[in-house]
Steps between C-alpha positions, in 0.01 A plus 500: 500500500429523129492853357198604305556510125511849361290623215559776259279806474466751224422865599372736228318835488250686281656829603791488248532744200435369153486720184391363160690612188243771445567647844180366655534383860355158562466253778780247571577234761868551574698228691658632809662207677546122551483397848577163668284425799318220680169658456334822356490704826873443543551603145325822553706575808841434312368698195425820722839465679707467197310770310440751771616776260173468300275648754718813506496528127127528464390135498193425706569127528127452436534438138752237531397132439659186639465169301663167590704368211536156403895453463558141397743359240195440273395874521837668428620669191808300383720811448406718795380250765201730568152359521309481181149511649330721765233285663241705674134468633248561214266798508164557339674740255689194369182317407481589136853374443436192722205390291691554180787279629239224596336524160840466334588197728159320402590554129849358562347202680272414203776544248741274697274211541337578829157619425331359808666671790364853498153478339190726488721811530676383828616666701204740468515859619283409808774245596776756454313770691464246792876441494567876499252563788662226709848642444615166326576619156847615393645640186851528342653814350818498292787657700725671251861402492758744586605542151169632412547839651810709451602810701632794304563827687190584706256260310452128435408417149201262509427212253181680391689823420410702824748643745524454873677743746765311690710681758830369638493214749645574836815301565351324806158435370399156381228641277524481126362773272386739784324825404411828670197721494688823602603755240863471596582168331871404469626369175497139441789279451519315189425131533215256505203489742303189584202576281168679502152348565240658279724782397277603211201269570446217742663190358280231364444195716704195445260258663243429771442229761300407818698411807294430809525294823322160533307302575362480137177304481578339180807343653302325770441193269791354317522177294774288362737626771513708812634820628839451672397672833239709654703802553360844444551604139431776240364434154574648153207543265416684186859573392545647153778686313455782252581404142868508429597483876731205592602399855216662688344168619818374633583834668142498661558156648830617653313799643230300650744250658692792657173620661399157628691172479217273402330551160232302328408517121265319268488507126324331213644170357533676158678810631848377402686823565373502853583121558849560376530793722388282798769263431766748445424689829515169699135459582370164604204347331239423763189374321183612332259771643176637358433856456165686546355396168581127565779461256832335609837663555844364575604627846860586617670620814845628583641565848801711556671446842632825622 
């Protein structure tokens, strides 16, 4: 019997202690652990077992957050091997940044010879809100490399100039950069912790995309080809990277295929970067489909046998 493939989960908390250079305490999201598990519930169980000491030191375990990480070769820092992007479900508080990313993407399309794909302000805010309400919208955050945070004494010096209280890590604990809320904090060992999410402010988004289950009504009709099969599938729509971010689209595709093995994508004939990515990632060109406004798109599918 084939064993289920394990995924990696990131645990972080908002209960850590962060102090700005002027002495003002500010919110932070401190990384607590990376856990390998088959699914999120199992990850939580392992996290509680391996970090049982936390509840005895004042943590409620109600402020901890668990997010599945994409850990593929395309989403690793070359030096540390750690993931570069944290992909998580989008929230309505992300909406202003999301709309900025989409606006920048439309401008990039126009400047790169693809003015006809996203027209009339597409995707409009109503479309984005629908994706959010349906739970189909995801965003990426930059996950700092281990070299970005350095432990010195009882504090970690942050890239933005603040400090983060970092106690010593118990020898048998798998957590990285654990913190305590009790007054009796032991001194930290000198070294490097995994990083801090939102240590001085929530990190800017790296990109956004819609990932949802089929069937997609625009894929029912296909010309100049055919879909390779009628298997259940997911679709990837409305993907965009923030200006200056590289590798996000490739990482998103890997993430989607980890979640479900059949992925369909469509793009405009003038979208040369996306067409190149489809070829690079091993997608099969299946034919021509028509989106809701009646304009054609080149359709692709990739299937990963697990």
